[in-house]
Structures are given as structure tokens and as C-alpha cells.
N, CA, C and O of each residue as an XYZ file, in Angstrom:
292
protein
N      -6.172    -16.128      9.005
C      -5.807    -17.368      8.357
C      -6.948    -18.353      8.577
O      -7.436    -18.500      9.697
N      -7.362    -19.011      7.538
C      -8.452    -19.984      7.634
C      -7.925    -21.302      8.192
O      -6.816    -21.725      7.867
N      -8.721    -21.938      9.026
C      -8.372    -23.267      9.529
C      -9.234    -24.281      8.810
O     -10.441    -24.093      8.660
N      -8.617    -25.341      8.374
C      -9.344    -26.409      7.694
C      -9.503    -27.590      8.630
O      -8.595    -27.915      9.397
N     -10.650    -28.226      8.566
C     -10.902    -29.395      9.398
C     -10.992    -30.615      8.492
O     -11.855    -30.684      7.617
N     -10.113    -31.560      8.701
C     -10.125    -32.797      7.935
C     -10.580    -33.913      8.858
O     -10.313    -33.879     10.059
N     -11.233    -34.856      8.328
C     -11.691    -35.988      9.128
C     -12.222    -37.042      8.196
O     -11.606    -37.362      7.179
N     -13.366    -37.579      8.547
C     -13.989    -38.596      7.717
C     -14.645    -37.979      6.486
O     -15.036    -38.694      5.563
N     -14.766    -36.649      6.472
C     -15.416    -36.001      5.339
C     -14.504    -36.030      4.119
O     -13.281    -35.970      4.246
N     -15.093    -36.119      2.964
C     -14.305    -36.118      1.734
C     -13.959    -34.704      1.286
O     -13.084    -34.524      0.440
N     -14.638    -33.690      1.846
C     -14.402    -32.299      1.471
C     -13.975    -31.520      2.719
O     -14.679    -31.540      3.729
N     -12.822    -30.833      2.659
C     -12.420    -30.028      3.815
C     -13.408    -28.884      4.031
O     -13.932    -28.323      3.069
N     -13.660    -28.544      5.281
C     -14.574    -27.451      5.606
C     -13.816    -26.349      6.328
O     -12.982    -26.611      7.194
N     -14.113    -25.133      5.962
C     -13.514    -23.988      6.634
C     -14.266    -23.773      7.929
O     -15.484    -23.594      7.934
N     -13.523    -23.794      9.038
C     -14.171    -23.624     10.338
C     -14.025    -22.212     10.886
O     -14.782    -21.811     11.770
N     -13.064    -21.456     10.373
C     -12.877    -20.090     10.846
C     -12.156    -19.286      9.786
O     -11.228    -19.787      9.152
N     -12.569    -18.041      9.585
C     -11.906    -17.149      8.642
C     -11.590    -15.856      9.372
O     -12.456    -15.271     10.023
N     -10.354    -15.418      9.261
C      -9.952    -14.145      9.859
C      -9.828    -13.120      8.737
O      -8.984    -13.255      7.851
N     -10.651    -12.126      8.781
C     -10.595    -11.062      7.774
C      -9.727     -9.943      8.314
O      -9.805     -9.603      9.494
N      -8.910     -9.377      7.464
C      -8.020     -8.320      7.914
C      -8.398     -6.975      7.334
O      -9.253     -6.861      6.456
N      -7.744     -5.981      7.847
C      -7.878     -4.631      7.315
C      -9.250     -4.032      7.483
O      -9.982     -4.325      8.429
N      -9.566     -3.193      6.542
C     -10.840     -2.496      6.584
C     -10.673     -1.106      7.144
O     -10.089     -0.919      8.211
N     -11.175     -0.155      6.439
C     -11.110      1.223      6.924
C      -9.690      1.753      6.927
O      -8.806      1.166      6.304
N      -9.472      2.825      7.603
C      -8.145      3.395      7.703
C      -7.843      4.335      6.557
O      -8.700      4.616      5.719
N      -6.612      4.819      6.531
C      -6.199      5.746      5.488
C      -4.741      5.495      5.134
O      -4.019      4.845      5.890
N      -4.310      6.003      3.997
C      -2.907      5.861      3.598
C      -1.983      6.521      4.611
O      -0.906      6.001      4.902
N      -2.393      7.648      5.142
C      -1.564      8.360      6.114
C      -1.332      7.582      7.388
O      -0.388      7.868      8.123
N      -2.172      6.608      7.661
C      -2.018      5.786      8.856
C      -1.004      4.668      8.700
O      -0.681      3.994      9.678
N      -0.495      4.455      7.496
C       0.495      3.403      7.266
C       1.867      3.860      7.739
O       2.206      5.037      7.618
N       2.654      2.941      8.276
C       3.944      3.300      8.863
C       4.975      3.752      7.833
O       5.931      4.440      8.190
N       4.806      3.383      6.568
C       5.792      3.773      5.559
C       5.292      4.886      4.640
O       5.779      5.034      3.519
N       4.327      5.661      5.112
C       3.794      6.789      4.345
C       3.879      8.042      5.209
O       3.415      8.048      6.349
N       4.473      9.104      4.665
C       4.567     10.383      5.372
C       3.839     11.447      4.561
O       4.331     11.879      3.518
N       2.689     11.866      5.027
C       1.917     12.898      4.337
C       2.170     14.278      4.922
O       1.570     15.258      4.478
N       3.052     14.368      5.912
C       3.314     15.653      6.557
C       4.538     16.355      5.997
O       4.738     17.536      6.278
N       5.370     15.668      5.209
C       6.587     16.250      4.649
C       6.222     17.248      3.557
O       5.698     16.861      2.513
N       6.494     18.527      3.791
C       6.164     19.554      2.801
C       7.369     19.959      1.963
O       7.246     20.829      1.101
N       8.538     19.349      2.193
C       9.739     19.721      1.437
C       9.633     19.322     -0.031
O      10.350     19.873     -0.866
N       8.758     18.381     -0.362
C       8.610     17.937     -1.746
C       7.225     18.291     -2.302
O       6.761     17.671     -3.259
N       6.591     19.255     -1.720
C       5.284     19.684     -2.197
C       4.178     19.375     -1.212
O       3.220     20.139     -1.096
N       4.295     18.268     -0.504
C       3.313     17.910      0.507
C       1.997     17.463     -0.085
O       1.846     17.352     -1.302
N       1.071     17.214      0.775
C      -0.242     16.729      0.384
C      -1.084     17.890     -0.138
O      -1.412     18.818      0.602
N      -1.428     17.822     -1.423
C      -2.221     18.868     -2.063
C      -2.876     18.273     -3.297
O      -2.546     17.158     -3.701
N      -3.797     19.005     -3.896
C      -4.413     18.542     -5.136
C      -3.337     18.259     -6.172
O      -2.429     19.068     -6.362
N      -3.430     17.123     -6.839
C      -2.462     16.750     -7.861
C      -1.241     16.026     -7.344
O      -0.383     15.626     -8.132
N      -1.140     15.849     -6.038
C       0.014     15.149     -5.468
C      -0.090     13.650     -5.708
O      -1.173     13.111     -5.939
N       1.067     12.989     -5.648
C       1.110     11.531     -5.741
C       2.118     11.022     -4.722
O       2.972     11.773     -4.251
N       2.013      9.734     -4.385
C       2.966      9.148     -3.460
C       4.165      8.625     -4.230
O       4.020      7.871     -5.192
N       5.359      9.035     -3.796
C       6.615      8.623     -4.419
C       7.537      8.134     -3.305
O       7.621      8.750     -2.243
N       8.228      7.019     -3.559
C       9.120      6.467     -2.539
C      10.380      7.312     -2.413
O      11.029      7.618     -3.413
N      10.725      7.686     -1.196
C      11.931      8.452     -0.893
C      12.897      7.519     -0.179
O      12.686      7.174      0.984
N      13.959      7.106     -0.873
C      14.891      6.123     -0.322
C      15.590      6.644      0.933
O      15.854      5.869      1.853
N      15.891      7.928      0.987
C      16.566      8.497      2.155
C      15.709      8.385      3.412
O      16.227      8.142      4.502
N      14.392      8.563      3.257
C      13.480      8.475      4.396
C      12.920      7.074      4.592
O      12.318      6.773      5.623
N      13.124      6.222      3.593
C      12.540      4.875      3.534
C      11.027      4.925      3.745
O      10.444      4.095      4.444
N      10.418      5.921      3.120
C       8.963      6.106      3.198
C       8.450      6.638      1.867
O       9.210      7.156      1.049
N       7.143      6.498      1.670
C       6.472      7.148      0.558
C       6.084      8.546      1.021
O       5.544      8.713      2.115
N       6.356      9.541      0.199
C       6.000     10.913      0.541
C       5.121     11.494     -0.557
O       5.224     11.105     -1.721
N       4.265     12.422     -0.179
C       3.402     13.094     -1.157
C       4.206     14.176     -1.845
O       4.884     14.971     -1.194
N       4.127     14.203     -3.171
C       4.853     15.218     -3.930
C       4.086     15.563     -5.197
O       3.276     14.777     -5.687
N       4.355     16.746     -5.712
C       3.806     17.116     -7.011
C       4.935     17.432     -7.990
O       4.700     17.997     -9.058
N       6.183     17.058     -7.613
C       7.360     17.242     -8.457
C       8.045     15.893     -8.614
O       8.377     15.241     -7.625
N       8.257     15.474     -9.866
C       8.953     14.215    -10.126
C      10.368     14.501    -10.596
O      10.589     15.376    -11.433
N      11.323     13.761    -10.055
C      12.706     13.857    -10.521
C      13.281     12.454    -10.559
O      12.812     11.565     -9.848
N      14.295     12.254    -11.384
C      14.932     10.944    -11.534
C      13.929      9.869    -11.915
O      13.947      8.770    -11.360
N      13.055     10.184    -12.861
C      12.007      9.251    -13.261
C      12.138      8.956    -14.754
O      12.296      9.865    -15.569
N      12.069      7.677    -15.095
C      12.023      7.265    -16.493
C      10.694      6.588    -16.703
O      10.358      5.635    -15.999
N       9.930      7.073    -17.670
C       8.619      6.490    -17.956
C       8.704      5.760    -19.285
O       9.022      6.358    -20.313
N       8.421      4.474    -19.258
C       8.421      3.666    -20.464
C       6.980      3.383    -20.838
O       6.275      2.680    -20.114
N       6.544      3.916    -21.946
C       5.162      3.744    -22.379
C       4.908      2.428    -23.085
O       3.782      2.169    -23.509
N       5.923      1.591    -23.224
C       5.739      0.302    -23.856
C       5.925      0.373    -25.360
O       6.343      1.395    -25.905
N       5.609     -0.723    -26.013
C       5.746     -0.814    -27.481
C       4.372     -0.955    -28.101
O       3.490     -1.613    -27.549
N       4.202     -0.332    -29.248
C       2.913     -0.404    -29.932
C       3.088     -0.861    -31.350
O       2.109     -0.982    -32.085
């Protein structure tokens, strides 16, 4: 979070900036499970899909209960 310094100056100045994140992987996130192989697991062509029962995103190559709306043209 940036801290602003106000005083006699007409323009606030940023005195400190905290940068977050950087590096890491999707598998390191607490709501992502790349080890579950019951839905296909992590493999070429897999995608992350939210699993409500596990309350996590899991890697799968099989989609079910999905409605895709391509929009109007």
C-alpha cells in the first residue's frame, strides 16, 4: 500500500510503495489442486475448472455441466 505525504506541498508525494507477488506458480495457490487425477489431472490440454465440492480449482480435460454462450452477432 502506498503512503502519501501531505504538507505544505501542493502535490502529494508517494513516500513508499509495496509491490506484491512476483514469481510462483498456479499450483502454489491455496485454492488450486493440480494433484487431483479423478478429473483428468494435469496434462496437455487440461484447464482449471472450479469444483464446488472441493472449493478449489482442479485441472481437468473433461467438461460437464457447462453452458457456453458465444454472444450475439
